[in-house]
Structures are given as C-alpha cells and as structure tokens.
C-alpha positions as CSV (number, residue, x, y, z in Angstrom):
1,M,-36.2,-29.0,49.4
2,S,-35.5,-31.1,46.4
3,G,-32.2,-31.9,45.1
4,D,-32.6,-29.7,41.9
5,A,-33.6,-27.0,44.2
6,G,-30.7,-27.3,46.4
7,V,-28.4,-27.3,43.3
8,R,-29.8,-24.2,41.8
9,E,-29.6,-22.2,45.2
10,G,-25.9,-23.5,45.4
11,A,-25.2,-22.1,42.0
12,A,-26.8,-18.7,43.0
13,G,-24.9,-18.8,45.9
14,D,-21.7,-19.2,44.1
15,A,-22.5,-16.6,41.6
16,A,-23.3,-14.1,44.2
17,G,-19.7,-15.1,45.9
18,Y,-18.1,-14.6,42.7
19,E,-19.5,-11.0,41.9
20,E,-18.6,-10.2,45.3
21,A,-15.1,-11.3,45.1
22,L,-14.7,-9.3,41.9
23,G,-16.2,-6.3,43.5
24,A,-13.6,-6.2,46.3
25,F,-11.0,-5.4,43.9
26,E,-12.5,-1.9,43.3
27,G,-10.4,0.6,44.9
28,R,-7.2,-1.4,45.1
29,R,-3.9,-0.3,43.2
30,A,-3.6,-1.3,39.9
31,S,0.2,-0.6,39.7
32,A,2.9,0.9,42.0
33,P,3.0,4.8,42.1
34,G,5.5,6.1,39.4
35,V,7.4,9.1,38.3
36,A,7.8,9.9,34.8
37,K,11.0,9.2,33.4
38,D,11.6,12.8,31.8
39,P,10.2,16.0,32.7
40,V,7.8,17.5,30.1
41,N,9.9,18.9,27.3
42,E,10.0,20.5,24.0
43,A,11.8,17.9,22.2
44,M,9.0,15.4,22.7
45,I,6.1,18.0,22.5
46,R,7.6,18.8,19.0
47,H,8.2,15.2,17.9
48,W,4.4,14.5,18.8
49,C,3.0,17.4,16.8
50,E,5.1,16.5,13.8
51,A,3.8,12.8,13.8
52,M,0.2,14.0,14.6
53,G,0.4,16.9,11.8
54,D,-0.7,19.5,14.6
55,E,0.6,22.8,14.1
56,H,-1.2,24.8,16.7
57,P,0.7,27.9,17.7
58,G,-0.1,27.1,21.5
59,Y,2.4,24.2,21.4
60,R,5.5,26.2,20.3
61,G,7.6,28.9,21.5
62,P,8.8,29.8,25.1
63,D,5.1,29.8,26.6
64,G,3.9,26.6,24.7
65,V,2.3,23.9,26.5
66,A,2.0,20.2,25.8
67,P,-0.9,18.8,23.5
68,P,-3.5,17.6,26.1
69,T,-3.8,14.3,24.4
70,M,0.0,13.8,25.4
71,L,-1.3,13.0,29.1
72,Q,-0.3,9.3,28.9
73,A,2.8,9.6,26.8
74,W,4.5,11.2,29.7
75,T,3.7,8.5,32.0
76,M,4.7,5.5,29.6
77,G,7.9,3.5,30.9
78,G,9.3,2.9,27.3
79,L,11.0,-0.5,26.7
80,S,12.5,-0.8,30.0
81,G,9.2,-0.2,31.6
82,H,8.0,1.0,35.1
83,H,7.3,-1.2,38.3
84,G,5.0,-3.9,37.3
85,R,1.3,-4.6,38.0
86,S,0.1,-4.6,41.7
87,G,-0.7,-7.9,43.3
88,A,-4.3,-6.9,43.3
89,Y,-4.3,-6.6,39.4
90,E,-2.7,-10.1,39.0
91,E,-5.2,-11.7,41.4
92,L,-8.0,-10.1,39.8
93,S,-6.8,-11.4,36.4
94,A,-6.1,-14.9,37.9
95,L,-9.6,-15.1,39.4
96,L,-11.1,-14.2,35.9
97,D,-8.8,-16.9,34.2
98,G,-10.0,-19.3,36.7
99,A,-13.8,-18.5,35.6
100,G,-12.9,-19.2,32.0
101,Y,-12.4,-15.4,31.0
102,T,-9.0,-16.1,29.5
103,A,-9.2,-13.6,26.6
104,I,-8.6,-9.7,26.9
105,V,-8.9,-6.8,24.4
106,A,-8.7,-3.3,25.2
107,T,-12.0,-1.5,24.5
108,D,-11.7,2.3,25.1
109,C,-9.8,5.0,27.0
110,E,-11.1,8.3,28.4
111,Q,-9.0,11.4,29.5
112,E,-9.7,14.5,31.7
113,Y,-7.4,17.4,31.6
114,L,-7.0,19.4,34.8
115,R,-4.3,22.0,33.9
116,P,-2.1,22.6,31.0
117,L,1.3,20.7,31.0
118,R,4.4,22.9,30.7
119,P,8.2,22.1,29.9
120,G,9.9,21.4,33.0
121,D,6.7,19.9,34.8
122,V,7.8,16.7,36.5
123,L,4.8,14.2,36.5
124,T,4.0,11.6,39.2
125,F,1.2,9.2,38.7
126,D,-0.5,6.2,40.3
127,S,-3.5,3.8,39.4
128,V,-6.2,1.8,41.0
129,I,-8.9,-0.5,39.6
130,E,-11.8,1.8,39.2
131,S,-14.5,-0.5,38.6
132,V,-15.2,-4.3,37.6
133,S,-18.4,-4.8,35.7
134,P,-21.1,-7.4,36.4
135,R,-20.9,-10.1,33.8
136,K,-21.7,-8.6,30.1
137,T,-22.6,-10.6,26.9
138,T,-20.6,-9.1,23.8
139,R,-20.1,-10.1,20.4
140,L,-16.5,-11.5,21.3
141,G,-18.0,-13.5,24.1
142,A,-19.4,-12.9,27.6
143,G,-17.0,-11.3,30.2
144,H,-16.4,-8.5,32.6
145,F,-15.1,-4.9,31.8
146,I,-12.3,-3.8,33.9
147,T,-11.6,0.0,34.1
148,T,-8.3,1.3,35.6
149,R,-7.7,5.1,36.6
150,M,-4.6,6.6,36.4
151,D,-4.4,10.2,38.4
152,V,-1.4,12.3,36.9
153,R,0.0,15.1,39.0
154,A,2.4,18.0,37.8
155,N,4.6,19.1,40.5
156,G,2.2,17.7,42.9
157,E,-0.7,19.3,41.6
158,P,-3.4,17.3,39.8
159,A,-3.0,17.5,35.9
160,G,-5.3,15.0,34.5
161,T,-6.9,11.5,34.7
162,H,-6.6,8.7,32.1
163,R,-9.2,5.8,32.3
164,F,-8.3,2.7,30.3
165,R,-10.8,-0.1,29.9
166,V,-10.3,-3.7,28.9
167,L,-12.5,-6.6,28.4
168,K,-11.7,-10.3,29.9
169,Y,-13.8,-12.6,28.4
170,A,-14.6,-16.2,27.4
171,P,-14.3,-16.4,23.4
172,A,-17.7,-17.1,22.1
173,G,-18.2,-20.4,20.0
174,R,-17.6,-19.8,16.3
175,R,-21.2,-20.6,15.1
176,A,-22.0,-19.2,11.8
177,P,-24.4,-16.5,12.3
178,N,-28.1,-17.3,11.0
179,M,-28.6,-14.6,8.4
180,T,-32.0,-15.9,6.8
181,S,-34.1,-16.8,9.8
182,G,-35.4,-13.2,9.9
183,E,-34.9,-13.2,13.9
184,G,-34.0,-9.8,15.3
185,S,-31.8,-11.5,17.7
186,S,-29.6,-12.9,15.1
187,R,-28.6,-9.6,13.8
188,G,-27.0,-8.4,17.0
189,K,-26.2,-4.8,17.7
190,R,-24.2,-2.2,16.2
191,P,-21.1,-1.4,18.2
192,R,-22.2,1.5,20.6
193,P,-20.5,5.1,20.1
194,V,-18.4,6.5,22.9
195,V,-20.4,9.1,24.5
196,N,-18.7,11.6,26.9
197,R,-19.4,15.1,28.1
198,D,-17.5,16.5,25.1
199,N,-19.9,15.1,22.3
200,A,-23.2,14.1,24.3
201,G,-24.8,17.2,22.6
202,F,-24.0,15.8,19.2
203,W,-25.5,12.3,20.0
204,E,-28.6,13.9,21.3
205,G,-29.0,16.0,18.4
206,V,-28.7,12.8,16.4
207,A,-31.4,11.0,18.4
208,A,-33.6,14.2,17.3
209,H,-32.5,13.8,13.8
210,R,-30.5,16.9,13.8
211,L,-26.7,16.9,12.5
212,L,-25.0,19.6,15.1
213,L,-21.7,21.1,14.1
214,Q,-19.9,23.0,16.6
215,R,-19.2,26.9,16.0
216,C,-16.2,28.6,17.5
217,G,-17.5,31.4,19.7
218,G,-14.0,33.1,18.9
219,C,-13.4,33.0,15.3
220,G,-16.5,31.5,14.1
221,T,-14.8,28.3,12.6
222,L,-17.0,25.3,12.4
223,R,-15.4,22.0,13.3
224,F,-16.3,18.2,13.6
225,P,-16.0,16.1,15.4
226,W,-17.0,17.8,18.4
227,L,-14.1,19.2,20.9
228,P,-13.8,21.1,24.1
229,G,-11.8,24.0,22.4
230,C,-11.1,25.4,18.9
231,N,-8.0,24.4,16.9
232,G,-7.7,27.5,15.2
233,C,-7.7,30.2,18.1
234,G,-8.1,28.1,21.1
235,S,-11.5,29.3,22.5
236,T,-13.2,27.4,24.6
237,R,-16.5,29.1,23.7
238,W,-19.0,27.7,21.1
239,D,-22.4,27.1,20.0
240,T,-24.0,24.8,17.5
241,V,-25.3,25.0,13.8
242,E,-27.6,22.5,12.3
243,A,-26.0,21.1,8.9
244,G,-28.3,21.0,5.9
245,G,-27.5,17.5,5.0
246,A,-25.8,17.8,1.6
247,G,-22.3,16.7,0.9
248,T,-20.0,14.8,-1.4
249,V,-17.7,11.6,-1.0
250,Y,-14.2,13.2,-0.3
251,S,-12.7,9.7,0.1
252,Y,-13.8,6.1,0.8
253,V,-13.1,2.5,1.4
254,V,-15.1,-0.7,0.7
255,M,-15.1,-3.0,3.8
256,H,-14.9,-6.8,3.2
257,H,-14.7,-9.2,5.9
258,P,-16.7,-12.1,7.4
259,P,-20.5,-11.3,7.8
260,F,-21.2,-9.5,10.8
261,P,-25.0,-9.5,11.4
262,A,-25.1,-6.1,13.1
263,F,-24.5,-4.4,9.8
264,A,-27.4,-5.9,8.1
265,A,-30.1,-3.4,7.4
266,P,-33.9,-4.2,6.8
267,D,-33.9,-2.8,3.1
268,G,-30.8,-4.5,2.2
269,D,-28.4,-1.5,2.2
270,G,-24.9,-2.8,3.2
271,A,-26.5,-6.2,4.3
272,A,-24.0,-8.7,5.5
273,G,-21.5,-8.3,2.5
274,P,-19.2,-5.4,1.8
275,Y,-20.2,-1.8,2.7
276,A,-18.8,1.6,2.0
277,V,-17.5,3.8,4.5
278,G,-17.1,7.3,3.2
279,L,-15.3,10.7,4.3
280,I,-17.9,13.0,3.6
281,E,-17.4,16.5,3.0
282,L,-20.5,18.4,4.1
283,A,-21.6,21.6,2.1
284,E,-20.6,23.6,5.6
285,G,-16.9,22.7,4.8
286,V,-16.5,20.1,7.5
287,R,-15.8,16.3,6.9
288,M,-17.2,13.4,8.8
289,V,-17.0,9.5,8.5
290,S,-20.2,7.5,7.9
291,N,-21.6,4.7,5.7
292,V,-22.6,5.4,2.1
293,I,-26.0,3.8,1.4
294,G,-28.4,3.4,-1.5
295,V,-25.8,2.3,-4.1
296,E,-23.7,-0.8,-4.5
297,P,-20.3,-0.4,-2.5
298,G,-18.3,-0.9,-5.8
299,R,-20.1,2.1,-7.3
300,V,-19.3,4.6,-4.9
301,R,-16.9,7.2,-6.3
302,I,-15.1,10.1,-5.3
303,G,-17.1,13.5,-5.7
304,M,-20.4,11.5,-5.7
305,P,-23.0,13.7,-4.1
306,V,-25.0,12.3,-0.9
307,R,-27.6,13.6,1.2
308,L,-28.0,12.8,5.1
309,E,-30.1,10.2,6.4
310,F,-30.8,9.1,9.9
311,R,-31.7,5.5,10.7
312,R,-32.7,3.7,13.6
313,V,-30.4,0.7,13.7
314,D,-31.8,-0.8,16.8
315,E,-34.0,0.2,19.5
316,E,-31.3,2.2,21.4
317,L,-29.3,3.8,18.7
318,V,-30.0,6.1,15.8
319,L,-27.0,6.9,13.3
320,P,-26.4,9.5,10.6
321,L,-25.9,7.8,7.2
322,F,-25.3,9.4,3.8
323,R,-27.6,8.1,0.9
324,A,-25.9,8.4,-2.5
325,E,-27.8,10.7,-5.1
326,E,-27.4,10.8,-8.8
327,P,-23.8,9.4,-10.1
328,T,-21.1,11.7,-11.2
329,G,-18.6,11.1,-13.6
330,A,-15.9,11.5,-11.1
331,E,-13.3,8.8,-10.9
332,G,-11.7,7.4,-7.7
333,G,-10.3,4.1,-6.4
334,E,-11.3,2.3,-3.1
335,G,-9.7,4.3,-0.3
C-alpha cells in the first residue's frame, strides 16, 4: 500500500468513527425530566390570546382550552430556568466544537398535539436527542442538524410532542459570490419551505401548478395558510378550492441586503439586488405572502393588481409568485 493510499484510508476510517460517535448520542436524554412550574391556567391563556390577537371562543369561558400552539409555553422555565442540559447534550456539543462546528443557529420546530390542555392540567415533560444528521453543506457553512424531541404529558397522559432543531456548523468563508460567471452552482438554492403533514397537500398542488386553498367543511370559510382546523367554527373537516390567480397587493416591503445568489432569477426579476415581498389579497378573500415580480421593487404599490405565476427556481422547488399587471394610481409606502 502506498503512503498516500494509507493516509486516505486512515482519513476515511476517522470519518466513519466520527459519524458513529455522533450516532451514538441518538436516543439519549437531552435534559433532565421536568414538571411545569404552573398548571395550565386561564390567566396565561388570556395573556397569550391577547398578545396573538386570537379571539377564538374555544379559548374562553369555563369549558375553554389552551391554544395548541402554547404547548411549549407551559414547559418553559422562565428567568430562573429548569435543570440544565444533560451530560449527553454537553458531550455532543463538545464533540462538534472539537471538530470545528462551533457556531449554532436554530432552524425550525414542529409540534404535534395529542389532546387539548385544560386549566388545572399539570404538565410533565422530558426530552431526548432524537437525531444527529450526517454532515450537511448549507449556505451558512457545513455542519450537523441536531433534533431534540420533548414529550409532554398532562396528568400523566400524552398531550403533545415538540421537536426543536438546530444547526451546529463551521462558518463558511466570506468570499464574495460569483454573480457574473453564469455557473448554476454560484446561485445556490432557495431556502426550503417546511413541509409537514398539515401543509403537504398545498406544496403538492404548487408542484402541479395549482394554488389550493382550504375550505372548511363546517362553515365553508376559505383559509390560508393551511391549518388542521377552522379558526371560525373549530371544525377539522375540510376540502380544497383552486384559486383563480388574481389578486392585489395588500401590503409589501422591499428587502435590501447583501447579494444572495439563490434569489437571482434567470430573467432578471429580483436578481441579486432589492426585491419586493408582498402580502397578496387573492380574489377569493384570503391573503398570502410571496414575491412581487415583473416590476422594479421601488414601483410596487398597495392596490397594484397581480397575477399568479408558478416558477421553478431550481431542480427541486416550484414557488407561487405574483407578477404585477398594469399599474394603478394607488399610493403606498414600503411596508
């Protein structure tokens, strides 16, 4: 065996051992089991609903329940905190730090609701390191995604699951992107949307160039974004309606930032420089956020008519965008 071959084989063995060491943390405790500092209570529910502007009647009165999205709120330790991270989580962080993945950023969270939480419920919870991804290359830099799963119980019964994901990464070099070479790799990829079981049907529709809205099976109300239940009547029954594609700019902002190659479009719309993000009111009455294209960002105006357009931004992703139609006399400032 040549010396070079031996070095390559040794490096491969080290990499395999490193990946195996990371995998060994899966299933270990991420933190000590805990008990919520307060039972589920009406005061916190009221404060949450006021802050969120949620006036759903199901969250008020003697039979009211807590909004499902409060699941994590009941488990937080406040300024005094809960017991610290487990030894396993600290060991995992140290291993990644030692390998050069010293930066960290939260990427997303997912919640699953198993039963409503009612005032008086006492919550207990524990968390585990659910997964450590293989090495991934991201715009921020190469690193590993760590997913922790918290299981929440109410009076001993499973009540919900909260998954929290972070990226431990080695910051990429700050080399200026090559915007003039024309190489596809220099453009990078758009950030991926979070697709889960509640909104997968929407993204399947987008891939087929159809913009699908949910319609409540109880009261007939259209809604967007997709949700597991109706905010109006609480029904979990629904079907879909395809949007016609006409809309107007309800509000907007113009984003200014250092060039991000993934947002450069082949035809120049929004290429590299400022781009407009609009809150679009569809003819069907719902609103959604997307890019406004076909016009200089500084000329976007509130009330401007737009038309739905589907665009493939890379080999994997299709997005619904809105192309500006004839300008109107409406006035509006940025945002």
